[in-house]
PDB file of N, CA, C and O in Angstrom, chain B, residues numbered from 101:
ATOM      1  N   MET B 101     -36.641  23.502 -11.865  1.00  0.00           N
ATOM      2  CA  MET B 101     -37.796  24.183 -11.320  1.00  0.00           C
ATOM      3  C   MET B 101     -38.941  23.238 -11.266  1.00  0.00           C
ATOM      4  O   MET B 101     -39.273  22.592 -12.260  1.00  0.00           O
ATOM      5  N   SER B 102     -39.576  23.142 -10.077  1.00  0.00           N
ATOM      6  CA  SER B 102     -40.762  22.284  -9.895  1.00  0.00           C
ATOM      7  C   SER B 102     -41.990  22.826 -10.494  1.00  0.00           C
ATOM      8  O   SER B 102     -42.078  23.996 -10.865  1.00  0.00           O
ATOM      9  N   LYS B 103     -42.977  21.928 -10.588  1.00  0.00           N
ATOM     10  CA  LYS B 103     -44.348  22.315 -11.182  1.00  0.00           C
ATOM     11  C   LYS B 103     -44.872  23.458 -10.296  1.00  0.00           C
ATOM     12  O   LYS B 103     -45.429  24.416 -10.832  1.00  0.00           O
ATOM     13  N   TYR B 104     -44.711  23.395  -8.912  1.00  0.00           N
ATOM     14  CA  TYR B 104     -45.193  24.400  -8.137  1.00  0.00           C
ATOM     15  C   TYR B 104     -44.577  25.816  -8.404  1.00  0.00           C
ATOM     16  O   TYR B 104     -45.252  26.836  -8.539  1.00  0.00           O
ATOM     17  N   GLU B 105     -43.265  25.754  -8.461  1.00  0.00           N
ATOM     18  CA  GLU B 105     -42.421  26.991  -8.719  1.00  0.00           C
ATOM     19  C   GLU B 105     -42.810  27.577 -10.091  1.00  0.00           C
ATOM     20  O   GLU B 105     -42.942  28.793 -10.231  1.00  0.00           O
ATOM     21  N   LYS B 106     -42.986  26.737 -11.067  1.00  0.00           N
ATOM     22  CA  LYS B 106     -43.397  27.179 -12.388  1.00  0.00           C
ATOM     23  C   LYS B 106     -44.754  27.930 -12.369  1.00  0.00           C
ATOM     24  O   LYS B 106     -44.933  29.010 -12.932  1.00  0.00           O
ATOM     25  N   ALA B 107     -45.642  27.287 -11.702  1.00  0.00           N
ATOM     26  CA  ALA B 107     -47.019  27.853 -11.597  1.00  0.00           C
ATOM     27  C   ALA B 107     -47.010  29.226 -10.824  1.00  0.00           C
ATOM     28  O   ALA B 107     -47.703  30.175 -11.191  1.00  0.00           O
ATOM     29  N   LEU B 108     -46.163  29.267  -9.711  1.00  0.00           N
ATOM     30  CA  LEU B 108     -46.022  30.556  -8.955  1.00  0.00           C
ATOM     31  C   LEU B 108     -45.435  31.618  -9.914  1.00  0.00           C
ATOM     32  O   LEU B 108     -45.861  32.772  -9.865  1.00  0.00           O
ATOM     33  N   GLU B 109     -44.548  31.287 -10.711  1.00  0.00           N
ATOM     34  CA  GLU B 109     -43.920  32.259 -11.613  1.00  0.00           C
ATOM     35  C   GLU B 109     -44.936  32.744 -12.674  1.00  0.00           C
ATOM     36  O   GLU B 109     -44.971  33.927 -13.014  1.00  0.00           O
ATOM     37  N   ARG B 110     -45.732  31.837 -13.173  1.00  0.00           N
ATOM     38  CA  ARG B 110     -46.757  32.229 -14.082  1.00  0.00           C
ATOM     39  C   ARG B 110     -47.897  33.050 -13.475  1.00  0.00           C
ATOM     40  O   ARG B 110     -48.537  33.842 -14.167  1.00  0.00           O
ATOM     41  N   ILE B 111     -48.138  32.861 -12.221  1.00  0.00           N
ATOM     42  CA  ILE B 111     -49.064  33.680 -11.465  1.00  0.00           C
ATOM     43  C   ILE B 111     -48.500  35.115 -11.335  1.00  0.00           C
ATOM     44  O   ILE B 111     -49.161  36.129 -11.558  1.00  0.00           O
ATOM     45  N   ARG B 112     -47.195  35.086 -10.947  1.00  0.00           N
ATOM     46  CA  ARG B 112     -46.515  36.407 -10.772  1.00  0.00           C
ATOM     47  C   ARG B 112     -46.633  37.297 -12.076  1.00  0.00           C
ATOM     48  O   ARG B 112     -46.841  38.510 -12.028  1.00  0.00           O
ATOM     49  N   LYS B 113     -46.486  36.611 -13.190  1.00  0.00           N
ATOM     50  CA  LYS B 113     -46.486  37.300 -14.536  1.00  0.00           C
ATOM     51  C   LYS B 113     -47.851  37.451 -15.102  1.00  0.00           C
ATOM     52  O   LYS B 113     -47.974  37.952 -16.219  1.00  0.00           O
ATOM     53  N   LEU B 114     -48.933  37.043 -14.395  1.00  0.00           N
ATOM     54  CA  LEU B 114     -50.270  37.046 -14.816  1.00  0.00           C
ATOM     55  C   LEU B 114     -50.394  36.416 -16.183  1.00  0.00           C
ATOM     56  O   LEU B 114     -50.990  37.007 -17.085  1.00  0.00           O
ATOM     57  N   ASP B 115     -49.856  35.252 -16.351  1.00  0.00           N
ATOM     58  CA  ASP B 115     -49.868  34.460 -17.603  1.00  0.00           C
ATOM     59  C   ASP B 115     -51.360  34.066 -17.983  1.00  0.00           C
ATOM     60  O   ASP B 115     -52.029  33.381 -17.209  1.00  0.00           O
ATOM     61  N   LYS B 116     -51.822  34.481 -19.099  1.00  0.00           N
ATOM     62  CA  LYS B 116     -53.204  34.168 -19.509  1.00  0.00           C
ATOM     63  C   LYS B 116     -53.461  32.660 -19.808  1.00  0.00           C
ATOM     64  O   LYS B 116     -54.599  32.208 -19.932  1.00  0.00           O
ATOM     65  N   GLY B 117     -52.356  31.933 -19.912  1.00  0.00           N
ATOM     66  CA  GLY B 117     -52.537  30.558 -20.315  1.00  0.00           C
ATOM     67  C   GLY B 117     -52.604  29.577 -19.061  1.00  0.00           C
ATOM     68  O   GLY B 117     -52.477  28.361 -19.204  1.00  0.00           O
ATOM     69  N   LEU B 118     -52.799  30.150 -17.886  1.00  0.00           N
ATOM     70  CA  LEU B 118     -52.839  29.302 -16.666  1.00  0.00           C
ATOM     71  C   LEU B 118     -54.059  28.557 -16.698  1.00  0.00           C
ATOM     72  O   LEU B 118     -55.056  29.053 -17.221  1.00  0.00           O
ATOM     73  N   THR B 119     -54.083  27.301 -16.140  1.00  0.00           N
ATOM     74  CA  THR B 119     -55.229  26.425 -16.067  1.00  0.00           C
ATOM     75  C   THR B 119     -55.730  26.426 -14.606  1.00  0.00           C
ATOM     76  O   THR B 119     -55.041  26.837 -13.672  1.00  0.00           O
ATOM     77  N   PHE B 120     -56.945  25.950 -14.483  1.00  0.00           N
ATOM     78  CA  PHE B 120     -57.559  25.804 -13.130  1.00  0.00           C
ATOM     79  C   PHE B 120     -56.698  24.873 -12.304  1.00  0.00           C
ATOM     80  O   PHE B 120     -56.441  25.136 -11.129  1.00  0.00           O
ATOM     81  N   GLU B 121     -56.218  23.710 -12.956  1.00  0.00           N
ATOM     82  CA  GLU B 121     -55.355  22.736 -12.234  1.00  0.00           C
ATOM     83  C   GLU B 121     -54.091  23.349 -11.633  1.00  0.00           C
ATOM     84  O   GLU B 121     -53.691  23.027 -10.515  1.00  0.00           O
ATOM     85  N   GLU B 122     -53.482  24.233 -12.402  1.00  0.00           N
ATOM     86  CA  GLU B 122     -52.257  24.899 -11.892  1.00  0.00           C
ATOM     87  C   GLU B 122     -52.519  25.821 -10.670  1.00  0.00           C
ATOM     88  O   GLU B 122     -51.768  25.840  -9.695  1.00  0.00           O
ATOM     89  N   LEU B 123     -53.646  26.594 -10.789  1.00  0.00           N
ATOM     90  CA  LEU B 123     -54.002  27.475  -9.650  1.00  0.00           C
ATOM     91  C   LEU B 123     -54.365  26.612  -8.457  1.00  0.00           C
ATOM     92  O   LEU B 123     -53.981  26.938  -7.335  1.00  0.00           O
ATOM     93  N   ALA B 124     -55.108  25.497  -8.663  1.00  0.00           N
ATOM     94  CA  ALA B 124     -55.603  24.697  -7.573  1.00  0.00           C
ATOM     95  C   ALA B 124     -54.382  24.083  -6.868  1.00  0.00           C
ATOM     96  O   ALA B 124     -54.318  24.009  -5.641  1.00  0.00           O
ATOM     97  N   HIS B 125     -53.413  23.644  -7.696  1.00  0.00           N
ATOM     98  CA  HIS B 125     -52.165  23.008  -7.118  1.00  0.00           C
ATOM     99  C   HIS B 125     -51.413  23.991  -6.191  1.00  0.00           C
ATOM    100  O   HIS B 125     -50.956  23.626  -5.108  1.00  0.00           O
ATOM    101  N   VAL B 126     -51.310  25.190  -6.636  1.00  0.00           N
ATOM    102  CA  VAL B 126     -50.579  26.254  -5.875  1.00  0.00           C
ATOM    103  C   VAL B 126     -51.334  26.490  -4.509  1.00  0.00           C
ATOM    104  O   VAL B 126     -50.765  26.510  -3.417  1.00  0.00           O
ATOM    105  N   LEU B 127     -52.667  26.664  -4.707  1.00  0.00           N
ATOM    106  CA  LEU B 127     -53.539  26.841  -3.461  1.00  0.00           C
ATOM    107  C   LEU B 127     -53.483  25.714  -2.478  1.00  0.00           C
ATOM    108  O   LEU B 127     -53.352  25.939  -1.274  1.00  0.00           O
ATOM    109  N   LYS B 128     -53.580  24.510  -2.968  1.00  0.00           N
ATOM    110  CA  LYS B 128     -53.495  23.364  -2.095  1.00  0.00           C
ATOM    111  C   LYS B 128     -52.232  23.231  -1.363  1.00  0.00           C
ATOM    112  O   LYS B 128     -52.214  22.876  -0.184  1.00  0.00           O
ATOM    113  N   LYS B 129     -51.153  23.515  -2.049  1.00  0.00           N
ATOM    114  CA  LYS B 129     -49.758  23.457  -1.445  1.00  0.00           C
ATOM    115  C   LYS B 129     -49.710  24.581  -0.294  1.00  0.00           C
ATOM    116  O   LYS B 129     -48.953  24.442   0.666  1.00  0.00           O
ATOM    117  N   ASN B 130     -50.474  25.600  -0.419  1.00  0.00           N
ATOM    118  CA  ASN B 130     -50.446  26.641   0.570  1.00  0.00           C
ATOM    119  C   ASN B 130     -51.565  26.577   1.662  1.00  0.00           C
ATOM    120  O   ASN B 130     -51.848  27.560   2.347  1.00  0.00           O
ATOM    121  N   GLY B 131     -52.171  25.396   1.784  1.00  0.00           N
ATOM    122  CA  GLY B 131     -53.064  25.084   2.840  1.00  0.00           C
ATOM    123  C   GLY B 131     -54.486  25.332   2.657  1.00  0.00           C
ATOM    124  O   GLY B 131     -55.254  25.302   3.618  1.00  0.00           O
ATOM    125  N   TYR B 132     -54.911  25.599   1.356  1.00  0.00           N
ATOM    126  CA  TYR B 132     -56.274  25.908   1.060  1.00  0.00           C
ATOM    127  C   TYR B 132     -57.011  24.531   0.887  1.00  0.00           C
ATOM    128  O   TYR B 132     -56.415  23.558   0.423  1.00  0.00           O
ATOM    129  N   THR B 133     -58.295  24.483   1.266  1.00  0.00           N
ATOM    130  CA  THR B 133     -59.115  23.346   1.033  1.00  0.00           C
ATOM    131  C   THR B 133     -60.120  23.749  -0.063  1.00  0.00           C
ATOM    132  O   THR B 133     -60.493  24.913  -0.213  1.00  0.00           O
ATOM    133  N   ILE B 134     -60.549  22.674  -0.851  1.00  0.00           N
ATOM    134  CA  ILE B 134     -61.384  22.835  -1.981  1.00  0.00           C
ATOM    135  C   ILE B 134     -62.746  22.242  -1.775  1.00  0.00           C
ATOM    136  O   ILE B 134     -62.826  21.090  -1.351  1.00  0.00           O
ATOM    137  N   ARG B 135     -63.812  22.933  -2.039  1.00  0.00           N
ATOM    138  CA  ARG B 135     -65.118  22.355  -2.008  1.00  0.00           C
ATOM    139  C   ARG B 135     -65.811  22.518  -3.354  1.00  0.00           C
ATOM    140  O   ARG B 135     -65.657  23.540  -4.024  1.00  0.00           O
ATOM    141  N   ASN B 136     -66.572  21.506  -3.742  1.00  0.00           N
ATOM    142  CA  ASN B 136     -67.365  21.561  -4.979  1.00  0.00           C
ATOM    143  C   ASN B 136     -68.772  21.063  -4.682  1.00  0.00           C
ATOM    144  O   ASN B 136     -68.914  20.035  -4.020  1.00  0.00           O
ATOM    145  N   ASN B 137     -69.755  21.702  -5.112  1.00  0.00           N
ATOM    146  CA  ASN B 137     -71.182  21.344  -4.835  1.00  0.00           C
ATOM    147  C   ASN B 137     -71.787  20.742  -6.133  1.00  0.00           C
ATOM    148  O   ASN B 137     -73.002  20.788  -6.328  1.00  0.00           O
ATOM    149  N   GLY B 138     -70.933  20.182  -7.011  1.00  0.00           N
ATOM    150  CA  GLY B 138     -71.386  19.538  -8.264  1.00  0.00           C
ATOM    151  C   GLY B 138     -71.507  20.474  -9.439  1.00  0.00           C
ATOM    152  O   GLY B 138     -71.986  20.069 -10.498  1.00  0.00           O
ATOM    153  N   SER B 139     -71.101  21.668  -9.290  1.00  0.00           N
ATOM    154  CA  SER B 139     -71.118  22.670 -10.408  1.00  0.00           C
ATOM    155  C   SER B 139     -69.662  22.820 -10.907  1.00  0.00           C
ATOM    156  O   SER B 139     -68.744  22.151 -10.432  1.00  0.00           O
ATOM    157  N   SER B 140     -69.497  23.743 -11.898  1.00  0.00           N
ATOM    158  CA  SER B 140     -68.176  23.959 -12.440  1.00  0.00           C
ATOM    159  C   SER B 140     -67.323  24.932 -11.645  1.00  0.00           C
ATOM    160  O   SER B 140     -66.173  25.201 -11.990  1.00  0.00           O
ATOM    161  N   HIS B 141     -67.922  25.466 -10.552  1.00  0.00           N
ATOM    162  CA  HIS B 141     -67.209  26.408  -9.657  1.00  0.00           C
ATOM    163  C   HIS B 141     -66.773  25.715  -8.408  1.00  0.00           C
ATOM    164  O   HIS B 141     -67.475  24.880  -7.838  1.00  0.00           O
ATOM    165  N   TYR B 142     -65.547  26.104  -7.988  1.00  0.00           N
ATOM    166  CA  TYR B 142     -64.980  25.493  -6.691  1.00  0.00           C
ATOM    167  C   TYR B 142     -64.706  26.560  -5.742  1.00  0.00           C
ATOM    168  O   TYR B 142     -64.284  27.654  -6.116  1.00  0.00           O
ATOM    169  N   PHE B 143     -64.943  26.263  -4.479  1.00  0.00           N
ATOM    170  CA  PHE B 143     -64.751  27.211  -3.364  1.00  0.00           C
ATOM    171  C   PHE B 143     -63.491  26.853  -2.635  1.00  0.00           C
ATOM    172  O   PHE B 143     -63.379  25.732  -2.138  1.00  0.00           O
ATOM    173  N   PHE B 144     -62.475  27.803  -2.539  1.00  0.00           N
ATOM    174  CA  PHE B 144     -61.214  27.664  -1.935  1.00  0.00           C
ATOM    175  C   PHE B 144     -61.229  28.447  -0.625  1.00  0.00           C
ATOM    176  O   PHE B 144     -61.554  29.634  -0.597  1.00  0.00           O
ATOM    177  N   SER B 145     -60.853  27.726   0.512  1.00  0.00           N
ATOM    178  CA  SER B 145     -60.914  28.367   1.778  1.00  0.00           C
ATOM    179  C   SER B 145     -59.689  27.979   2.663  1.00  0.00           C
ATOM    180  O   SER B 145     -59.069  26.939   2.438  1.00  0.00           O
ATOM    181  N   LYS B 146     -59.379  28.756   3.587  1.00  0.00           N
ATOM    182  CA  LYS B 146     -58.317  28.511   4.527  1.00  0.00           C
ATOM    183  C   LYS B 146     -58.595  29.243   5.768  1.00  0.00           C
ATOM    184  O   LYS B 146     -59.052  30.384   5.699  1.00  0.00           O
ATOM    185  N   PRO B 147     -58.344  28.651   6.964  1.00  0.00           N
ATOM    186  CA  PRO B 147     -58.661  29.313   8.219  1.00  0.00           C
ATOM    187  C   PRO B 147     -58.056  30.652   8.246  1.00  0.00           C
ATOM    188  O   PRO B 147     -56.906  30.836   7.846  1.00  0.00           O
ATOM    189  N   ASN B 148     -58.850  31.653   8.737  1.00  0.00           N
ATOM    190  CA  ASN B 148     -58.436  33.057   8.949  1.00  0.00           C
ATOM    191  C   ASN B 148     -58.083  33.797   7.638  1.00  0.00           C
ATOM    192  O   ASN B 148     -57.418  34.833   7.684  1.00  0.00           O
ATOM    193  N   VAL B 149     -58.505  33.296   6.510  1.00  0.00           N
ATOM    194  CA  VAL B 149     -58.383  33.976   5.197  1.00  0.00           C
ATOM    195  C   VAL B 149     -59.663  33.947   4.488  1.00  0.00           C
ATOM    196  O   VAL B 149     -60.383  32.950   4.541  1.00  0.00           O
ATOM    197  N   TYR B 150     -59.987  35.028   3.806  1.00  0.00           N
ATOM    198  CA  TYR B 150     -61.265  35.186   3.087  1.00  0.00           C
ATOM    199  C   TYR B 150     -61.279  34.166   2.015  1.00  0.00           C
ATOM    200  O   TYR B 150     -60.296  34.077   1.280  1.00  0.00           O
ATOM    201  N   GLY B 151     -62.360  33.341   1.844  1.00  0.00           N
ATOM    202  CA  GLY B 151     -62.453  32.293   0.799  1.00  0.00           C
ATOM    203  C   GLY B 151     -62.930  32.978  -0.495  1.00  0.00           C
ATOM    204  O   GLY B 151     -63.379  34.124  -0.508  1.00  0.00           O
ATOM    205  N   PHE B 152     -62.808  32.236  -1.522  1.00  0.00           N
ATOM    206  CA  PHE B 152     -63.161  32.728  -2.860  1.00  0.00           C
ATOM    207  C   PHE B 152     -63.548  31.556  -3.778  1.00  0.00           C
ATOM    208  O   PHE B 152     -63.204  30.410  -3.490  1.00  0.00           O
ATOM    209  N   THR B 153     -64.235  31.825  -4.839  1.00  0.00           N
ATOM    210  CA  THR B 153     -64.733  30.863  -5.810  1.00  0.00           C
ATOM    211  C   THR B 153     -64.015  31.026  -7.163  1.00  0.00           C
ATOM    212  O   THR B 153     -63.814  32.149  -7.626  1.00  0.00           O
ATOM    213  N   LEU B 154     -63.626  29.893  -7.801  1.00  0.00           N
ATOM    214  CA  LEU B 154     -62.952  29.906  -9.023  1.00  0.00           C
ATOM    215  C   LEU B 154     -63.722  29.000  -9.961  1.00  0.00           C
ATOM    216  O   LEU B 154     -64.152  27.935  -9.518  1.00  0.00           O
ATOM    217  N   PRO B 155     -63.938  29.355 -11.273  1.00  0.00           N
ATOM    218  CA  PRO B 155     -64.640  28.391 -12.175  1.00  0.00           C
ATOM    219  C   PRO B 155     -63.583  27.498 -12.781  1.00  0.00           C
ATOM    220  O   PRO B 155     -62.419  27.877 -12.914  1.00  0.00           O
ATOM    221  N   ARG B 156     -64.011  26.309 -13.144  1.00  0.00           N
ATOM    222  CA  ARG B 156     -63.033  25.410 -13.831  1.00  0.00           C
ATOM    223  C   ARG B 156     -63.019  25.574 -15.348  1.00  0.00           C
ATOM    224  O   ARG B 156     -63.565  24.774 -16.107  1.00  0.00           O
ATOM    225  N   HIS B 157     -62.336  26.705 -15.752  1.00  0.00           N
ATOM    226  CA  HIS B 157     -62.207  27.000 -17.164  1.00  0.00           C
ATOM    227  C   HIS B 157     -60.764  26.787 -17.661  1.00  0.00           C
ATOM    228  O   HIS B 157     -59.826  26.836 -16.865  1.00  0.00           O
ATOM    229  N   LYS B 158     -60.588  26.557 -18.945  1.00  0.00           N
ATOM    230  CA  LYS B 158     -59.297  26.416 -19.491  1.00  0.00           C
ATOM    231  C   LYS B 158     -59.255  27.336 -20.705  1.00  0.00           C
ATOM    232  O   LYS B 158     -60.077  27.092 -21.589  1.00  0.00           O
ATOM    233  N   PRO B 159     -58.463  28.304 -20.868  1.00  0.00           N
ATOM    234  CA  PRO B 159     -57.604  28.858 -19.777  1.00  0.00           C
ATOM    235  C   PRO B 159     -58.386  29.694 -18.880  1.00  0.00           C
ATOM    236  O   PRO B 159     -59.531  30.044 -19.167  1.00  0.00           O
ATOM    237  N   MET B 160     -57.767  30.040 -17.742  1.00  0.00           N
ATOM    238  CA  MET B 160     -58.473  30.846 -16.739  1.00  0.00           C
ATOM    239  C   MET B 160     -58.509  32.272 -17.166  1.00  0.00           C
ATOM    240  O   MET B 160     -57.572  32.769 -17.791  1.00  0.00           O
ATOM    241  N   ASN B 161     -59.656  32.982 -16.814  1.00  0.00           N
ATOM    242  CA  ASN B 161     -59.774  34.394 -17.149  1.00  0.00           C
ATOM    243  C   ASN B 161     -58.765  35.150 -16.286  1.00  0.00           C
ATOM    244  O   ASN B 161     -58.466  34.743 -15.164  1.00  0.00           O
ATOM    245  N   LEU B 162     -58.258  36.226 -16.810  1.00  0.00           N
ATOM    246  CA  LEU B 162     -57.190  37.055 -16.142  1.00  0.00           C
ATOM    247  C   LEU B 162     -57.690  37.601 -14.803  1.00  0.00           C
ATOM    248  O   LEU B 162     -56.905  37.802 -13.876  1.00  0.00           O
ATOM    249  N   THR B 163     -59.059  37.850 -14.704  1.00  0.00           N
ATOM    250  CA  THR B 163     -59.584  38.299 -13.428  1.00  0.00           C
ATOM    251  C   THR B 163     -59.332  37.346 -12.306  1.00  0.00           C
ATOM    252  O   THR B 163     -59.027  37.769 -11.192  1.00  0.00           O
ATOM    253  N   TYR B 164     -59.453  36.048 -12.569  1.00  0.00           N
ATOM    254  CA  TYR B 164     -59.342  35.016 -11.525  1.00  0.00           C
ATOM    255  C   TYR B 164     -57.825  34.838 -11.191  1.00  0.00           C
ATOM    256  O   TYR B 164     -57.496  34.559 -10.038  1.00  0.00           O
ATOM    257  N   ILE B 165     -56.970  34.982 -12.100  1.00  0.00           N
ATOM    258  CA  ILE B 165     -55.523  34.866 -11.894  1.00  0.00           C
ATOM    259  C   ILE B 165     -55.058  35.998 -11.001  1.00  0.00           C
ATOM    260  O   ILE B 165     -54.242  35.823 -10.096  1.00  0.00           O
ATOM    261  N   ARG B 166     -55.622  37.198 -11.300  1.00  0.00           N
ATOM    262  CA  ARG B 166     -55.382  38.375 -10.437  1.00  0.00           C
ATOM    263  C   ARG B 166     -55.774  38.181  -9.019  1.00  0.00           C
ATOM    264  O   ARG B 166     -55.018  38.486  -8.096  1.00  0.00           O
ATOM    265  N   LEU B 167     -57.014  37.649  -8.835  1.00  0.00           N
ATOM    266  CA  LEU B 167     -57.524  37.307  -7.520  1.00  0.00           C
ATOM    267  C   LEU B 167     -56.628  36.400  -6.680  1.00  0.00           C
ATOM    268  O   LEU B 167     -56.393  36.612  -5.490  1.00  0.00           O
ATOM    269  N   VAL B 168     -56.136  35.356  -7.395  1.00  0.00           N
ATOM    270  CA  VAL B 168     -55.269  34.425  -6.696  1.00  0.00           C
ATOM    271  C   VAL B 168     -53.887  35.116  -6.372  1.00  0.00           C
ATOM    272  O   VAL B 168     -53.307  34.963  -5.297  1.00  0.00           O
ATOM    273  N   LYS B 169     -53.435  35.863  -7.375  1.00  0.00           N
ATOM    274  CA  LYS B 169     -52.151  36.570  -7.141  1.00  0.00           C
ATOM    275  C   LYS B 169     -52.251  37.571  -5.913  1.00  0.00           C
ATOM    276  O   LYS B 169     -51.381  37.582  -5.042  1.00  0.00           O
ATOM    277  N   GLU B 170     -53.294  38.366  -5.887  1.00  0.00           N
ATOM    278  CA  GLU B 170     -53.466  39.276  -4.739  1.00  0.00           C
ATOM    279  C   GLU B 170     -53.629  38.581  -3.378  1.00  0.00           C
ATOM    280  O   GLU B 170     -53.172  39.055  -2.338  1.00  0.00           O
ATOM    281  N   THR B 171     -54.316  37.417  -3.454  1.00  0.00           N
ATOM    282  CA  THR B 171     -54.481  36.624  -2.185  1.00  0.00           C
ATOM    283  C   THR B 171     -53.126  36.146  -1.683  1.00  0.00           C
ATOM    284  O   THR B 171     -52.779  36.311  -0.513  1.00  0.00           O
ATOM    285  N   LEU B 172     -52.355  35.539  -2.618  1.00  0.00           N
ATOM    286  CA  LEU B 172     -51.044  35.050  -2.275  1.00  0.00           C
ATOM    287  C   LEU B 172     -50.066  36.122  -1.910  1.00  0.00           C
ATOM    288  O   LEU B 172     -49.131  35.848  -1.158  1.00  0.00           O
ATOM    289  N   GLU B 173     -50.228  37.353  -2.408  1.00  0.00           N
ATOM    290  CA  GLU B 173     -49.397  38.439  -1.975  1.00  0.00           C
ATOM    291  C   GLU B 173     -49.715  38.892  -0.585  1.00  0.00           C
ATOM    292  O   GLU B 173     -48.811  39.188   0.198  1.00  0.00           O
ATOM    293  N   ARG B 174     -50.951  38.952  -0.270  1.00  0.00           N
ATOM    294  CA  ARG B 174     -51.482  39.315   1.067  1.00  0.00           C
ATOM    295  C   ARG B 174     -50.885  38.385   2.117  1.00  0.00           C
ATOM    296  O   ARG B 174     -50.544  38.817   3.218  1.00  0.00           O
ATOM    297  N   GLU B 175     -50.753  37.016   1.744  1.00  0.00           N
ATOM    298  CA  GLU B 175     -50.240  36.096   2.677  1.00  0.00           C
ATOM    299  C   GLU B 175     -48.726  36.135   2.744  1.00  0.00           C
ATOM    300  O   GLU B 175     -48.160  35.515   3.645  1.00  0.00           O
ATOM    301  N   GLY B 176     -48.034  36.825   1.845  1.00  0.00           N
ATOM    302  CA  GLY B 176     -46.638  36.802   1.783  1.00  0.00           C
ATOM    303  C   GLY B 176     -46.002  35.658   1.058  1.00  0.00           C
ATOM    304  O   GLY B 176     -44.810  35.399   1.223  1.00  0.00           O
ATOM    305  N   ILE B 177     -46.739  34.998   0.296  1.00  0.00           N
ATOM    306  CA  ILE B 177     -46.290  33.859  -0.480  1.00  0.00           C
ATOM    307  C   ILE B 177     -45.574  34.282  -1.819  1.00  0.00           C
ATOM    308  O   ILE B 177     -44.586  33.672  -2.230  1.00  0.00           O
ATOM    309  N   LEU B 178     -46.104  35.314  -2.448  1.00  0.00           N
ATOM    310  CA  LEU B 178     -45.499  35.896  -3.606  1.00  0.00           C
ATOM    311  C   LEU B 178     -44.706  37.147  -3.320  1.00  0.00           C
ATOM    312  O   LEU B 178     -44.138  37.741  -4.237  1.00  0.00           O
TER     313      LEU B 178
END
C-alpha cells in the first residue's frame, strides 16, 4: 500500500493522528494547488471546486480532517 493509499484510508476512518503533510499530499495528488501567505495557514484550491484553508498543526484537528473527507467525497475520490 502506497503512502497516498494509506493517507486516503486514514482520512476515510477520520484518524485523529493525521498530519498536515499527509492531507496536503493527498490533495496535491488530486490536483489541488497550495498557497501560503507567510502564516501557519495554507489555502487549497482547484478549478471549479470551492477552496478551503487548513492550519499547519500536528496532529490535525478532527474538524479539518472531516472537511477534507467531505470535499474528496463530493469529488468522488473517496
